C-alpha positions as CSV (number, residue, x, y, z in Angstrom):
1,M,91.0,72.4,103.9
2,N,94.0,73.1,106.5
3,K,95.9,74.2,103.7
4,L,93.7,77.1,102.8
5,I,94.6,79.0,106.3
6,L,98.3,79.3,107.1
7,N,100.0,80.8,110.1
8,F,102.7,83.1,109.2
9,K,105.4,80.7,110.7
10,S,104.1,78.0,108.7
11,K,106.6,75.7,106.7
12,D,104.0,74.8,104.3
13,S,104.3,78.5,102.5
14,K,107.3,77.5,101.5
15,K,105.9,74.6,99.3
16,I,103.8,77.2,97.3
17,K,104.8,77.6,94.2
18,N,103.2,81.0,93.8
19,P,102.8,82.5,96.9
20,K,101.8,85.8,95.9
21,N,98.8,84.3,94.1
22,F,97.7,81.8,96.9
23,L,98.3,84.3,100.1
24,G,98.6,88.0,98.7
25,G,101.1,89.9,98.5
26,K,100.6,91.1,101.9
27,G,100.6,87.5,103.3
28,A,103.5,86.4,101.5
29,N,105.6,88.9,102.3
30,L,104.6,88.9,106.3
31,S,105.4,85.1,106.0
32,E,108.8,86.2,104.2
33,M,109.9,88.8,106.8
34,G,109.1,86.5,109.5
35,R,111.5,83.8,107.9
36,I,114.1,86.3,107.2
37,G,114.1,87.1,110.6
38,L,112.2,90.5,111.4
39,P,110.2,91.5,113.5
40,V,106.4,90.7,112.5
41,P,103.6,90.6,115.0
42,P,102.0,86.8,115.1
43,G,99.5,86.2,112.9
44,F,97.7,84.4,109.9
45,T,96.6,84.1,106.7
46,I,93.2,83.1,104.9
47,S,94.0,82.2,101.2
48,T,92.4,83.9,98.3
49,E,90.8,80.3,97.4
50,V,88.9,81.0,100.4
51,C,87.6,84.2,98.7
52,K,86.3,82.2,95.7
53,L,84.5,79.5,98.6
54,F,83.1,82.7,100.3
55,Y,81.3,83.8,97.0
56,K,80.4,80.4,95.9
57,D,78.8,79.9,99.5
58,K,76.7,82.8,98.6
59,K,78.7,85.0,100.7
60,K,79.0,83.0,103.7
61,L,81.7,81.4,105.5
62,N,81.6,78.0,105.6
63,S,81.4,75.9,109.4
64,Q,85.2,74.3,108.3
65,I,86.5,77.7,107.5
66,V,85.0,79.1,110.8
67,N,86.6,76.4,112.7
68,I,90.0,76.5,111.4
69,V,90.2,80.1,112.2
70,K,89.3,79.7,115.7
71,K,92.0,77.0,116.1
72,E,94.7,79.3,114.3
73,L,93.5,82.2,117.0
74,K,94.5,79.6,119.7
75,T,98.0,79.8,118.1
76,I,98.1,83.6,118.1
77,E,96.8,83.1,121.7
78,K,100.0,80.9,122.7
79,D,102.4,83.2,121.2
80,V,101.3,86.3,122.6
81,G,100.4,85.3,126.2
82,K,97.0,86.9,125.6
83,K,93.7,85.7,125.1
84,F,90.6,87.0,122.4
85,G,87.8,88.3,124.3
86,D,89.7,88.1,127.9
87,L,88.6,90.3,130.6
88,K,92.0,90.6,132.0
89,N,94.5,90.3,129.3
90,P,92.7,90.6,126.2
91,L,94.3,90.0,122.6
92,L,93.0,92.4,119.9
93,L,93.2,91.9,116.1
94,S,93.8,93.7,113.3
95,I,92.2,92.3,110.0
96,R,93.5,93.4,106.7
97,S,92.8,92.7,102.7
98,G,95.7,90.9,100.6
99,A,95.2,90.8,97.3
100,R,97.6,89.4,95.1
101,V,99.2,92.9,93.5
102,S,99.1,96.3,95.7
103,M,95.7,98.2,95.5
104,P,96.6,101.1,98.0
105,G,93.3,102.6,99.7
106,M,90.7,100.1,97.7
107,M,90.1,97.5,100.1
108,D,88.8,97.7,103.7
109,T,90.8,97.3,106.7
110,I,89.8,96.9,110.5
111,L,92.0,97.6,113.9
112,N,91.7,96.6,117.3
113,L,88.7,94.3,117.0
114,G,88.1,92.5,120.0
115,L,87.1,95.6,122.4
116,N,84.1,96.1,123.6
117,D,82.4,97.2,126.8
118,K,84.7,95.2,129.3
119,T,87.6,94.3,127.5
120,V,87.9,98.1,127.1
121,I,88.4,98.3,130.6
122,A,91.1,95.3,130.9
123,L,92.8,97.2,128.3
124,A,93.0,100.5,130.4
125,N,94.2,98.3,133.7
126,K,96.4,96.2,132.0
127,T,98.3,99.1,130.1
128,S,97.4,101.4,133.1
129,N,96.5,104.1,130.1
130,M,92.8,104.6,130.3
131,R,93.3,107.2,127.5
132,F,94.7,104.6,125.4
133,A,92.2,102.0,125.7
134,K,89.4,104.6,124.8
135,D,91.1,105.9,122.2
136,S,91.5,102.1,120.7
137,Y,88.1,101.8,121.1
138,R,86.3,104.5,119.7
139,R,88.5,103.8,116.5
140,F,87.3,100.4,116.7
141,I,83.6,101.4,116.7
142,Q,84.4,103.9,114.0
143,M,86.1,101.3,111.4
144,Y,83.6,98.8,112.1
145,G,80.6,100.6,112.0
146,N,81.8,102.1,108.8
147,V,83.2,99.1,107.2
148,V,81.2,96.1,108.6
149,M,78.0,97.8,109.5
150,G,78.1,100.1,106.2
151,V,77.9,103.6,108.4
152,E,79.1,106.5,106.6
153,S,82.2,107.6,108.1
154,Y,81.2,111.2,108.1
155,H,78.9,110.6,110.5
156,F,81.6,110.1,113.1
157,E,84.3,112.6,111.9
158,E,81.2,114.9,112.3
159,L,81.3,114.1,115.8
160,I,84.9,114.4,117.1
161,E,85.4,117.9,114.9
162,N,82.4,118.9,116.8
163,Y,83.5,118.0,119.8
164,K,87.0,119.6,119.4
165,L,85.4,122.6,118.4
166,T,83.4,122.6,121.5
167,K,86.6,122.0,123.5
168,G,88.4,124.6,121.8
169,V,91.6,121.9,120.3
170,L,92.8,121.3,117.3
171,L,94.0,117.6,117.4
172,D,92.4,114.3,118.5
173,T,95.2,113.6,120.6
174,D,94.7,116.7,123.0
175,L,91.2,114.7,123.7
176,D,91.3,113.1,127.1
177,A,89.8,109.8,128.1
178,D,86.8,111.7,129.6
179,D,86.5,113.1,125.6
180,W,86.8,109.4,124.5
181,E,84.3,107.9,126.5
182,G,81.8,110.6,125.8
183,L,82.6,109.8,122.1
184,I,82.3,106.3,122.2
185,N,78.6,106.8,123.7
186,D,77.7,108.8,120.5
187,F,79.3,106.3,117.9
188,K,77.3,103.8,119.2
189,K,74.0,106.0,119.0
190,V,75.1,106.8,115.7
191,V,75.3,102.5,114.7
192,K,71.8,102.0,116.1
193,D,70.5,105.0,114.3
194,Q,72.0,104.2,111.2
195,T,71.7,100.5,111.4
196,K,68.7,99.7,114.1
197,K,71.2,97.2,115.5
198,E,73.4,97.4,118.6
199,F,77.0,97.5,117.8
200,P,78.2,94.0,119.0
201,Q,79.6,93.1,122.0
202,N,80.5,89.2,120.9
203,V,84.1,89.3,119.9
204,H,83.6,86.3,117.9
205,E,80.8,87.9,116.0
206,Q,82.9,90.6,115.6
207,L,86.0,88.4,114.0
208,F,83.7,86.7,111.3
209,G,81.6,89.5,110.4
210,A,85.5,92.0,109.7
211,I,86.6,89.0,107.5
212,S,83.5,88.9,105.7
213,A,83.4,92.6,105.2
214,V,87.3,92.5,103.5
215,F,85.9,89.7,101.2
216,L,82.9,91.9,100.4
217,S,85.0,94.6,99.9
218,W,86.7,92.7,96.9
219,E,83.6,93.5,95.1
220,S,83.0,97.1,95.9
221,N,82.5,100.0,93.5
222,R,86.3,101.3,94.4
223,A,88.2,98.1,94.1
224,K,86.2,97.2,90.7
225,V,87.6,100.5,89.3
226,Y,90.5,100.4,90.6
227,R,90.8,96.8,88.8
228,K,89.4,98.1,85.3
229,L,92.3,101.1,85.5
230,N,94.8,98.5,86.1
231,Q,93.5,95.4,84.4
232,I,93.5,93.4,87.6
233,P,91.1,89.9,86.6
234,A,88.2,89.5,88.9
235,E,88.6,86.2,89.6
236,W,92.1,86.6,91.5
237,G,90.3,87.2,94.7
238,T,91.8,88.9,98.0
239,A,93.6,87.5,100.9
240,V,92.6,88.3,104.6
241,N,95.5,88.7,107.1
242,V,94.5,88.3,110.7
243,Q,97.4,89.8,113.2
244,S,97.8,90.5,116.5
245,M,97.5,94.4,117.5
246,V,100.8,96.2,117.9
247,F,99.7,99.7,119.3
248,G,101.2,102.8,118.2
249,N,99.0,105.2,120.1
250,M,99.6,104.5,123.5
251,G,101.7,107.7,124.1
252,D,105.1,109.2,123.0
253,D,107.4,106.4,123.2
254,C,104.7,104.7,120.3
255,A,104.7,105.7,116.9
256,T,103.4,104.2,113.3
257,G,104.7,105.3,109.5
258,V,105.0,104.4,106.3
259,V,108.5,104.6,104.5
260,F,110.2,103.7,101.3
261,T,113.8,102.7,100.6
262,R,114.1,104.7,98.3
263,N,112.3,108.2,97.0
264,P,109.2,107.0,95.2
265,S,109.2,110.6,93.3
266,D,112.5,110.8,91.6
267,G,113.8,107.7,92.5
268,V,116.7,109.0,94.7
269,N,118.9,106.5,96.9
270,E,117.7,107.9,100.4
271,V,115.4,106.6,103.1
272,Y,111.8,108.6,102.0
273,G,108.8,108.7,104.6
274,E,106.6,109.8,107.2
275,Y,105.5,109.0,110.7
276,L,103.4,110.1,113.6
277,I,103.9,109.8,117.2
278,N,101.1,108.4,119.3
279,A,98.9,107.4,116.3
280,Q,97.9,104.2,114.1
281,G,98.5,103.6,110.3
282,E,95.4,104.7,109.7
283,D,95.8,108.3,110.6
284,V,99.1,108.3,108.1
285,V,97.5,107.2,105.3
286,A,94.3,108.6,105.8
287,G,95.3,112.4,105.9
288,T,93.4,112.8,109.4
289,R,96.7,114.3,110.8
290,T,99.9,115.8,108.6
291,P,102.6,113.3,109.7
292,Q,106.4,114.3,110.5
293,Y,109.6,113.3,108.4
294,I,111.5,110.4,108.6
295,T,114.8,111.5,108.0
296,K,116.6,114.5,109.7
297,K,117.6,115.9,106.4
298,A,114.0,115.5,104.9
299,R,112.7,117.9,107.6
300,K,115.8,120.4,107.1
301,D,115.0,120.2,103.4
302,A,110.8,121.2,104.3
303,K,112.2,123.7,106.8
304,A,109.8,122.0,109.2
305,K,110.3,122.3,113.1
306,E,108.6,119.3,114.0
307,A,111.4,116.7,114.7
308,S,112.0,113.9,112.4
309,M,111.9,109.9,113.4
310,E,115.7,110.2,113.5
311,E,116.1,112.6,115.9
312,S,113.3,111.9,118.2
313,M,113.8,108.2,118.0
314,P,117.2,107.5,117.1
315,K,117.9,104.0,117.9
316,V,114.7,102.9,116.3
317,F,115.0,105.0,113.7
318,K,118.6,102.8,113.3
319,Q,117.0,99.4,113.7
320,L,114.5,101.2,110.8
321,D,116.8,102.2,108.7
322,K,119.0,98.6,109.0
323,I,115.9,96.6,108.2
324,L,115.0,98.7,105.2
325,K,118.7,97.7,103.8
326,V,117.6,94.0,104.4
327,L,114.4,94.1,102.6
328,E,115.9,95.8,99.4
329,K,118.8,93.5,99.2
330,H,116.2,90.5,99.7
331,Y,113.3,91.6,97.6
332,K,115.9,93.5,94.7
333,D,113.1,96.2,94.6
334,M,112.7,99.4,96.4
335,Q,110.2,98.3,99.1
336,D,107.0,100.6,100.5
337,V,107.3,99.4,104.4
338,E,104.4,99.9,107.2
339,F,105.8,99.9,110.9
340,T,104.5,100.8,114.5
341,V,106.9,101.6,117.5
342,E,105.0,100.0,120.5
343,N,107.0,101.2,123.6
344,N,110.1,101.9,122.0
345,K,109.9,98.2,120.1
346,L,109.9,98.2,116.1
347,W,107.1,95.9,114.6
348,M,107.1,95.5,110.7
349,L,103.4,95.4,109.4
350,Q,104.3,95.0,106.0
351,T,106.4,95.6,103.1
352,R,105.5,95.6,99.3
353,S,106.8,96.6,96.1
354,G,106.6,100.1,96.1
355,K,104.2,102.6,93.7
356,R,106.6,104.7,91.7
357,T,106.6,107.7,89.2
358,S,108.1,106.7,85.3
359,K,110.9,109.0,86.1
360,S,111.5,107.2,89.7
361,A,110.7,103.7,87.7
362,V,113.7,104.4,85.3
363,R,116.1,105.9,87.7
364,I,115.6,103.3,90.3
365,A,116.0,100.4,87.5
366,V,119.0,102.1,86.1
367,D,120.6,102.5,89.7
368,M,120.3,98.9,90.5
369,V,122.1,97.8,87.6
370,K,124.9,99.7,88.8
371,E,125.0,98.2,92.3
372,K,124.6,95.0,91.0
373,L,121.1,94.1,92.5
374,I,119.6,93.3,89.0
375,S,120.7,93.0,85.8
376,K,120.1,95.0,82.4
377,K,117.8,92.6,81.3
378,E,115.6,92.7,84.4
379,A,115.7,96.3,84.7
380,V,114.2,97.0,81.0
381,M,111.4,94.3,81.9
382,R,110.6,96.5,84.9
383,I,109.3,99.7,83.3
384,D,105.6,99.3,82.2
385,P,106.2,100.3,78.9
386,A,102.8,102.2,79.0
387,S,104.4,104.2,81.9
388,L,107.0,105.8,80.0
389,D,104.2,108.2,78.4
390,T,104.1,110.3,81.9
391,L,107.9,111.1,80.8
392,L,107.3,112.7,77.7
393,H,104.6,114.8,79.0
394,P,105.2,119.1,79.5
395,T,106.6,120.5,82.9
396,L,105.8,124.3,83.7
397,D,108.1,126.7,82.0
398,E,110.1,128.4,85.1
399,K,110.5,131.6,82.8
400,S,106.7,132.1,82.9
401,S,105.6,134.6,85.4
402,V,103.5,132.9,88.3
403,N,101.1,133.6,90.7
404,V,101.7,131.2,93.6
405,I,98.5,131.2,95.9
406,A,99.2,128.5,98.0
407,N,102.1,125.6,99.1
408,G,101.6,122.6,99.7
409,L,103.7,118.7,99.7
410,P,105.4,117.7,96.1
411,A,103.5,114.5,96.2
412,S,103.6,113.4,92.9
413,P,105.6,115.1,90.0
414,G,104.4,116.8,87.3
415,A,102.4,120.1,86.2
416,A,99.0,120.4,85.3
417,S,96.2,123.1,84.5
418,G,92.1,122.5,84.5
419,K,89.3,123.9,86.3
420,V,88.7,123.6,89.9
421,V,86.0,121.0,90.6
422,F,85.4,119.3,94.0
423,S,83.9,116.2,93.6
424,S,84.8,112.8,91.6
425,E,81.4,113.3,90.0
426,E,81.8,116.5,88.2
427,A,85.5,115.9,87.3
428,E,84.3,112.4,85.3
429,R,81.7,115.3,84.0
430,L,83.8,117.6,82.5
431,N,86.5,115.1,81.4
432,D,83.5,113.5,79.1
433,M,83.2,116.6,77.8
434,M,86.9,116.8,77.1
435,Q,87.5,119.5,80.0
436,N,91.0,119.5,82.2
437,T,90.3,119.4,85.8
438,I,92.0,119.7,89.2
439,L,90.1,117.8,91.8
440,V,90.4,119.8,95.1
441,R,89.5,117.9,98.6
442,V,90.2,118.6,101.8
443,E,91.8,114.4,101.4
444,T,90.8,112.0,99.0
445,S,89.3,108.7,99.8
446,P,89.5,105.4,97.9
447,E,85.8,106.1,96.9
448,D,87.5,109.0,94.7
449,I,89.5,106.5,92.5
450,H,87.1,107.3,89.5
451,G,87.6,111.5,90.0
452,M,91.2,111.2,90.7
453,H,91.5,109.1,86.9
454,A,89.4,111.7,85.7
455,A,90.8,114.8,86.6
456,K,94.4,115.5,85.2
457,G,95.9,116.8,88.7
458,I,95.0,116.3,92.7
459,L,95.1,119.1,95.3
460,T,94.2,118.1,98.9
461,A,94.2,120.6,102.0
462,R,95.2,117.4,104.5
463,G,97.5,114.7,104.3
464,G,101.4,113.9,103.6
465,M,103.8,112.2,101.2
466,T,102.1,108.7,101.9
467,S,98.4,109.9,102.1
468,H,96.3,108.4,99.9
469,A,96.1,110.6,97.4
470,A,99.8,111.0,96.8
471,V,100.0,107.1,97.0
472,V,97.4,106.8,94.4
473,A,98.5,109.8,92.0
474,R,101.9,108.0,92.3
475,G,100.8,105.1,90.6
476,M,98.6,106.9,87.9
477,G,101.2,109.2,86.8
478,R,98.8,112.4,87.9
479,P,100.7,114.9,89.6
480,C,99.4,115.8,93.3
481,V,99.9,118.2,96.0
482,S,98.5,117.2,99.2
483,G,98.8,118.8,102.8
484,S,98.0,122.1,101.4
485,S,97.0,124.0,104.8
486,E,96.8,127.3,103.2
487,I,94.0,126.4,101.5
488,D,90.3,126.3,103.8
489,I,87.7,124.4,101.3
490,N,84.0,124.9,101.5
491,Y,82.1,122.2,99.8
492,E,79.0,124.0,100.3
493,T,79.7,126.9,98.7
494,K,82.0,125.1,95.7
495,T,85.2,127.6,96.5
496,F,88.2,127.2,98.4
497,K,90.1,130.6,99.9
498,T,93.6,131.6,100.9
499,S,94.6,134.2,102.9
500,F,94.3,136.4,100.0
501,I,91.9,135.0,97.2
502,E,88.7,132.8,96.7
503,I,88.9,130.7,94.1
504,K,85.3,129.2,92.7
505,E,84.6,126.1,91.0
506,G,85.5,126.1,87.1
507,D,88.6,128.6,88.1
508,I,91.5,127.9,86.1
509,I,94.5,126.4,88.6
510,T,97.7,124.8,87.9
511,I,99.3,122.5,90.3
512,D,102.9,121.9,90.3
513,G,103.7,118.4,91.9
514,S,107.5,118.8,91.6
515,T,107.2,121.4,94.0
516,G,103.8,121.9,95.8
517,R,103.1,125.4,94.2
518,V,99.5,125.9,93.5
519,I,99.3,128.9,91.1
520,L,96.6,130.9,89.8
521,G,95.5,130.6,86.2
522,E,97.2,128.9,83.4
523,V,101.0,128.3,83.3
524,K,102.8,128.0,80.0
525,T,104.7,124.7,80.0
526,V,107.9,123.3,77.9
527,K,108.6,119.6,76.4
528,P,110.7,117.5,78.6
529,E,114.3,116.4,77.1
530,I,114.8,112.7,76.6
531,S,118.7,111.9,78.0
532,G,120.7,110.8,81.1
533,D,118.9,107.3,82.7
534,F,115.9,107.2,80.5
535,S,118.4,107.4,77.5
536,K,120.4,104.6,79.0
537,L,117.4,102.2,79.4
538,M,116.0,102.4,76.0
539,S,119.8,102.3,74.9
540,W,119.7,98.7,76.8
541,A,116.3,97.7,75.6
542,D,117.9,98.3,71.7
543,G,120.1,95.6,73.0
544,F,117.3,92.9,73.4
545,R,114.6,94.2,71.1
546,K,114.0,91.9,68.1
547,L,111.6,94.5,66.0
548,K,112.8,97.8,64.1
549,V,111.0,100.5,65.0
550,R,109.2,102.9,62.5
551,T,107.0,105.7,62.9
552,N,103.7,107.3,61.2
553,S,104.2,110.5,60.0
554,E,102.1,113.7,58.5
555,T,104.3,116.3,58.9
556,P,108.2,117.6,58.4
557,L,107.9,118.0,62.4
558,D,106.4,114.8,62.8
559,T,109.7,113.0,61.0
560,K,112.2,115.2,63.3
561,I,110.9,114.1,67.0
562,A,110.3,110.4,65.8
563,R,113.7,110.5,64.4
564,D,114.9,112.1,67.8
565,F,112.8,109.4,69.6
566,G,115.0,107.1,67.6
567,A,112.8,105.6,65.3
568,E,114.7,103.7,62.5
569,G,112.6,105.0,59.5
570,I,109.1,105.8,58.0
571,G,106.3,103.2,58.3
572,L,103.4,105.2,57.1
573,C,103.5,108.3,55.6
574,R,100.3,110.4,55.4
575,T,100.2,113.5,53.1
576,E,96.3,115.1,54.3
577,H,97.6,116.7,57.6
578,M,100.3,118.9,55.5
579,F,97.6,120.8,53.9
580,F,96.2,122.2,57.4
581,D,99.0,124.2,57.1
582,E,97.7,128.1,57.3
583,E,98.7,129.1,53.7
584,R,98.2,125.7,52.1
585,I,94.6,125.1,53.2
586,L,93.2,128.4,51.2
587,S,94.9,126.5,48.2
588,V,93.4,123.3,49.5
589,R,89.8,124.9,49.6
590,E,89.9,126.9,46.4
591,M,90.6,123.5,44.6
592,I,87.6,121.7,46.4
593,L,85.3,124.4,45.6
594,S,86.6,125.5,42.0
595,K,83.9,125.6,39.4
596,N,86.7,124.8,36.7
597,K,89.0,121.5,36.5
598,R,93.1,122.7,36.7
599,R,96.1,120.9,36.4
């Protein structure tokens, strides 16, 4: 039973044959990062085996698991010099899911666990920062109320937005400690009204409620849809990572961000990502605030005014850049990394193989062979054959005249045209009727997974290049334009407005995920060319394959295209479609309807 829960520093993790199967991807990588000397906040992983026990025991944590968790908690307390629930120096925790493979946004996370009406005062006194403490407490009530107690998140968001309107400010960071105190009381009232229960003050009740909720999220509707789309077996289960909190929202010397070791859209070998000063991780991925760029080059390319991390935190950026190189060399793959800066100290919260577009996957594989990180055979094996289909899709014909009605961030490349829809349900309904749609949302959430899959493209008003919409769209091969602040969406009237036009549900627009343009109407597309890195990768595949490839052919054009793509012959030749030519079909119809037999 002791081996079912492992501390990040445990030497036993080295003995596990398949650590990602047992500890989940996040837990295995946190343990690995710690072992190679990177700064990881102390914590432990509750394994996927415990998830299986949880469901076997009728969705309950048995007493042995509870006791081991409490024992491991003592180890964290010793490591950080804080105590869980203490009224002088309280330890706060993050509770995160961690399946074998990355499922971005599909399962639940809870931050700042351990805060209550008393420990929040202790945190404020310890940090001499009442605003930070109150902000952290309202975040915890908001997340715990939603994830564990089932209160819809919009109840909390509406209160915040209304409060900002009343005060005449735009950003959450413009609210002070007194503002958050008022919202904390309002949040607790919402919880009581919606659940008929008081918000829990017992920190151990909070902890085990959160662990159970993360296990339960494995069977949530959105997780089931994602597993089905990505062929992930239900029996795998998820691990849970319990980790000491580090804070990116204590002031201007704090930050949080998401960064890729290479560009996930086009594969260019350069640091790519976003960060937010005075924020927590959920602010970046949820899209509630539009983040700033990591590098100076990216900021200049985007013509953005806000300072990049490279400019505002140069020492921390250099440390981060060095760690990114270490991680990519260690894992021999492009990494997707989450980090937090607390009082100018960098902490690594996660690393995983980054989701990328098909174009990016091919370039990264080819480049890593050139860099002698991987072999040609490994490069070929890394490419998902089904994903190559996206490289064969048309792109916008730049010769066409276009009416650009808005611009956003080029979050996932490719182009798509379709009818505007404002809900995932409508996208799914029209997809069933063989109609193309563009899903338009203020920001997407994990509950939108089915609509994102049904739509041909995604457009959001908020969020950055690492928001939920961007990450999931890239993984699905869907074009996405995110953070288009020029559009004002009204779900009630089913319209969105720009400064000069109103678009109704059902109107056709085109989005260009490669440039961030939103275009009125349908735009002509051009066929892609198969060359460069793709051609090189396929030539390597030719060297390893044992099967010959022939094509089904129905027309001379089919045969030419197949030849261009490298087919070695005709496997099946069908003639019926040859008769569908505009001139030939008339002769076929005359023959079918003829009263006389003809030769």
